[in-house]
C-alpha positions in Angstrom: 103.2 103.8 79.8 103.7 104.5 83.5 104.4 101.3 85.6 101.0 101.7 87.5 98.9 101.7 84.3 97.3 98.6 82.9 95.9 98.1 79.5 92.9 96.0 80.7 91.6 98.0 83.7 92.0 100.9 86.0 95.4 102.2 87.0 97.1 100.3 89.9 98.8 101.7 93.0 98.1 105.2 94.2 95.5 107.1 92.2 93.6 110.4 92.3 90.2 111.3 90.9 90.8 113.9 88.3 93.6 115.3 90.4 91.8 115.2 93.8 91.8 112.9 96.7 93.9 109.8 97.2 93.2 106.1 96.8 95.1 102.9 96.3 94.0 100.3 93.7 94.8 96.6 94.2 93.4 94.8 91.1 89.7 95.9 91.1 89.8 96.7 94.9 89.9 100.3 95.9 90.9 101.8 99.2 89.8 105.5 99.4 92.3 107.2 101.7 91.4 110.9 101.1 88.0 112.0 99.7 88.1 114.1 96.5 84.7 115.5 97.3 85.2 116.8 100.9 89.0 116.5 101.1 88.9 114.6 104.4 90.9 111.5 105.4 88.8 108.4 105.5 88.9 106.0 108.5 90.9 102.9 107.5 88.1 100.3 107.9 85.8 102.4 105.8 88.6 103.3 103.3 89.0 99.7 102.5 85.3 99.5 101.6 85.9 102.0 98.8 83.7 104.9 99.7 83.6 107.9 102.1 81.4 107.4 105.1 80.9 111.0 106.2 79.8 112.6 102.8 78.8 109.3 101.1 81.1 109.9 98.1 81.4 106.8 95.9 84.3 107.1 93.4 83.9 106.6 89.7 86.7 104.4 88.4 86.6 106.1 85.0 87.9 109.3 86.9 90.9 107.4 88.4 94.3 108.8 87.4 97.7 107.4 88.4 99.6 109.5 90.9 102.6 111.0 89.0 106.0 109.7 90.2 108.4 112.4 91.3 
């Protein structure tokens, strides 16, 4: 199991949503850095709220996938 996977919740650390966008998971808290819907970078204070302000995208945690380590 990758180091950023947990057995009792969503993956931790950097995640994508079905291979698109970029977010960081800290426990159950999500910071949405790049939107998987419109592909635009999110402003930091909005990113930390877990959604995309401009296009109103709200991520689905069931779509979260860990970012593959190189």
